[in-house]
C-alpha positions in Angstrom: 45.7 7.4 -69.5 47.2 6.8 -72.9 44.2 7.4 -75.1 43.6 7.9 -78.8 40.2 7.5 -80.5 41.4 4.6 -82.7 42.4 2.6 -79.6 39.1 3.4 -77.7 36.5 0.6 -77.6 33.1 2.3 -78.4 30.9 -0.6 -77.5 30.0 -0.3 -73.8 29.0 -4.0 -73.5 32.5 -5.0 -74.7 34.1 -2.8 -72.0 31.9 -4.1 -69.2 32.5 -7.7 -70.3 36.2 -7.1 -70.1 35.9 -5.6 -66.6 33.8 -8.6 -65.5 36.3 -11.0 -66.9 39.1 -9.3 -65.1 37.6 -8.3 -61.7 40.8 -8.3 -59.7 41.6 -4.6 -60.2 43.9 -2.0 -58.8 42.2 0.5 -56.4 44.1 3.8 -56.2 43.6 6.7 -53.9 45.7 9.5 -52.4 46.1 11.1 -49.0 47.9 14.5 -48.8 49.2 13.8 -52.3 50.7 10.5 -51.3 49.4 7.7 -53.5 48.0 4.4 -52.1 47.0 1.4 -54.0 45.8 -2.2 -53.4 44.4 -5.0 -55.6 41.0 -6.3 -54.7 38.2 -8.2 -56.5 35.3 -6.0 -57.7 31.7 -6.7 -58.7 30.6 -4.6 -61.6 26.8 -3.9 -61.7 24.5 -1.6 -63.5 22.0 -0.1 -61.0 19.3 2.3 -62.1 21.4 3.3 -65.1 24.6 3.8 -63.1 27.7 1.6 -63.1 28.5 0.6 -59.5 31.7 -1.2 -58.3 31.7 -3.0 -54.9 34.4 -4.7 -52.9 35.9 -4.7 -49.5 39.3 -3.7 -48.1 41.3 -4.0 -44.8 40.9 -1.2 -42.3 43.8 0.9 -41.0 45.9 0.4 -44.1 47.3 3.2 -46.2 44.5 2.9 -48.8 41.8 2.8 -46.1 43.2 5.9 -44.5 43.5 7.6 -47.8 39.8 7.1 -48.6 38.8 8.3 -45.2 40.5 11.6 -46.1 39.9 11.8 -49.8 37.1 9.8 -51.4 38.4 10.2 -55.0 39.2 6.8 -56.4 40.6 5.3 -59.6 40.1 1.6 -60.3 42.3 0.1 -63.0 41.2 -3.1 -64.7 43.9 -4.8 -66.8 44.1 -7.9 -68.9 46.4 -9.6 -71.4 49.3 -7.7 -72.9 52.1 -8.4 -75.3 55.3 -7.0 -76.8 54.9 -6.3 -80.5 58.2 -6.4 -82.4 58.6 -4.2 -85.4 60.4 -7.0 -87.0 57.0 -8.6 -88.0 55.7 -5.4 -89.7 55.5 -5.1 -93.5 58.2 -2.4 -93.0 60.3 -3.7 -90.1 62.5 -0.6 -89.7 60.2 1.1 -87.2 59.2 1.3 -83.6 58.2 -1.7 -81.6 55.4 -1.3 -79.2 53.1 -3.1 -76.7 49.5 -4.2 -77.2 47.2 -4.3 -74.2 43.7 -3.7 -72.8 43.0 -1.4 -69.8 39.9 0.2 -68.3 40.0 3.1 -65.9 37.0 3.8 -63.7 36.8 7.0 -61.7 34.4 7.7 -58.8 33.9 8.4 -55.1 34.4 5.8 -52.5 31.5 5.3 -50.0 31.9 3.0 -47.0 29.2 0.4 -46.4 27.5 -0.3 -43.1 27.7 -3.7 -41.5 24.7 -5.1 -43.5 26.3 -4.0 -46.7 29.7 -5.5 -45.7 28.1 -8.8 -44.8 26.3 -8.8 -48.2 29.5 -8.2 -50.1 31.4 -10.9 -48.1 28.6 -13.4 -48.9 28.5 -12.5 -52.6 32.3 -12.5 -52.9 32.9 -15.8 -51.2 30.0 -17.7 -52.9 30.8 -16.3 -56.3 34.5 -17.1 -56.4 34.0 -20.5 -54.6 31.6 -21.3 -57.4 30.5 -24.4 -55.7 27.3 -24.6 -53.6 28.8 -27.5 -51.7 32.0 -25.8 -50.7 32.7 -25.8 -46.9 34.1 -22.3 -47.4 30.8 -20.7 -48.6 29.6 -17.8 -46.5 26.7 -19.7 -45.1 29.0 -22.5 -43.8 31.1 -20.0 -41.8 30.2 -19.7 -38.1 28.8 -16.4 -36.8 31.6 -16.3 -34.3 34.2 -16.4 -37.0 32.4 -13.8 -39.1 31.9 -11.4 -36.2 35.6 -11.6 -35.4 36.5 -10.6 -39.1 34.1 -7.7 -39.5 35.9 -5.1 -37.4 39.0 -5.6 -39.5 37.4 -4.9 -42.9 35.1 -2.4 -44.6 32.8 -2.7 -47.6 33.2 -0.1 -50.3 30.9 1.1 -53.1 32.0 3.3 -56.1 29.5 4.9 -58.4 31.5 5.3 -61.6 31.5 9.0 -62.8 33.9 8.5 -65.7 35.0 5.4 -67.6 37.9 5.4 -70.0 39.5 2.5 -71.9 42.4 1.5 -74.1 42.1 -1.5 -76.4 45.4 -1.1 -78.1 45.4 -3.9 -80.6 47.4 -2.7 -83.6 44.4 -1.0 -85.2 46.6 1.4 -87.1 48.7 -1.2 -88.9 48.2 -2.3 -92.5 46.4 -5.6 -93.1 49.6 -7.6 -93.9 51.4 -6.4 -90.7 48.2 -7.0 -88.7 48.1 -10.6 -89.8 51.9 -11.0 -89.2 51.4 -9.8 -85.6 48.6 -12.3 -85.0 50.7 -15.1 -86.4 53.7 -14.1 -84.3 51.7 -13.8 -81.1 50.2 -17.2 -81.5 53.7 -18.7 -81.0 54.3 -16.8 -77.8 53.1 -17.1 -74.1 49.5 -17.1 -72.9 49.3 -13.4 -72.7 50.4 -13.0 -76.3 48.0 -15.7 -77.4 45.1 -13.9 -75.7 46.0 -10.7 -77.5 46.2 -12.6 -80.8 42.6 -13.9 -80.2 41.4 -10.4 -79.5 42.9 -9.2 -82.7 41.5 -12.1 -84.7 38.0 -11.4 -83.3 38.2 -7.8 -84.5 39.0 -8.9 -88.0 35.6 -10.6 -88.1 33.7 -7.6 -87.0 
């Protein structure tokens, strides 16, 4: 990934918080050098000092078949991003760029047994429903319906072996340009405004 020390977030808690705030991540694998990818919601947990990602995927898809043959996985968590025009720099005759945040988690995919799959389905449904009275909560689903779903999906667990990140937020710019960028982004779309907030927070650290 695009990585320089001045764009790397050193605080692990900040990186984990970003992942947890953006759990719908890109799961990437390869089978015979042919890449396969899908976006799925992940839970991010620390278990006995290890970072563990859990989710579920459809069976008999390109990504499922890839992980049956090659368990190496890359999970990419992304968030807000914004075009940064050089026109707002103190010296505007320069290269424009893009500010963004991304976290790459590497590890081995392990498939869950049925109990593990049921647990992740229950956790996923109830967490994202976020309503104990929702008729769609796992506990409200019939066993007949759940039993019909189970053969079509599989739970996965990834113990993260390597975690890299890019928090590219104009850290190398002079103070005047940095403030100009924030001001410019606050007038743009929601993504740009989110990047402006992240940059503003870093001024206060």
